[in-house]
C-alpha positions in Angstrom: -18.0 -11.7 9.3 -16.6 -9.0 7.1 -19.0 -6.3 5.8 -19.8 -6.4 2.1 -19.6 -2.6 1.8 -18.4 0.5 3.7 -19.5 4.1 4.0 -16.8 6.5 2.8 -15.8 7.4 6.4 -15.2 3.7 7.3 -13.4 3.1 4.0 -11.1 6.0 4.7 -10.3 4.6 8.1 -9.5 1.2 6.6 -7.2 2.8 4.0 -5.6 5.3 6.4 -6.7 8.3 4.4 -9.2 11.1 4.9 -12.9 10.9 3.9 -12.3 13.7 1.4 -9.5 11.6 -0.2 -12.0 8.8 -0.7 -14.5 11.2 -2.3 -11.7 12.6 -4.5 -10.7 9.1 -5.6 -14.4 8.3 -6.4 -14.7 11.6 -8.4 -11.5 10.8 -10.3 -12.8 7.3 -11.2 -10.0 5.6 -9.3 -12.4 4.0 -6.8 -15.9 2.8 -7.8 -18.7 3.8 -5.5 -22.4 2.8 -5.5 -25.5 4.5 -4.2 -27.7 2.7 -1.7 -30.7 5.0 -1.3 -29.1 8.3 -0.3 -25.9 6.7 1.0 -22.7 6.2 -0.9 -21.1 2.8 -0.3 -17.8 1.2 -1.4 -17.7 -2.6 -1.9 -15.0 -4.4 0.1 -13.9 -6.2 -3.1 -13.4 -2.8 -4.9 -11.2 -1.6 -2.0 -9.1 -4.7 -2.2 -8.9 -4.5 -6.0 -7.8 -0.8 -5.7 -5.1 -1.7 -3.2 -3.9 -4.7 -5.2 -3.6 -2.4 -8.3 -1.3 0.1 -6.6 2.3 0.0 -7.6 4.8 -1.8 -5.4 7.5 0.2 -3.6 10.9 0.0 -5.4 12.3 -2.4 -2.7 9.2 -4.6 -2.8 9.3 -4.7 -6.6 12.9 -5.9 -6.5 12.1 -8.5 -3.9 9.0 -9.6 -5.9 11.0 -9.9 -9.1 13.9 -11.9 -7.5 13.7 -15.7 -8.1 13.5 -17.7 -4.9 
């Protein structure tokens, strides 16, 4: 069963970035975060939405645009 939310350290590991990068993305408004008591948590669905909104690499964009 997949967790519904992650602490910033775990989210950073999942995305392959540092914990400070996660906090910076939250501060910049690029990644929504929530407070659960004193803890900051990031919803799994918000992490997926963030990744899906990232631009494709040039080669992936070409392949994605090509008709089958």
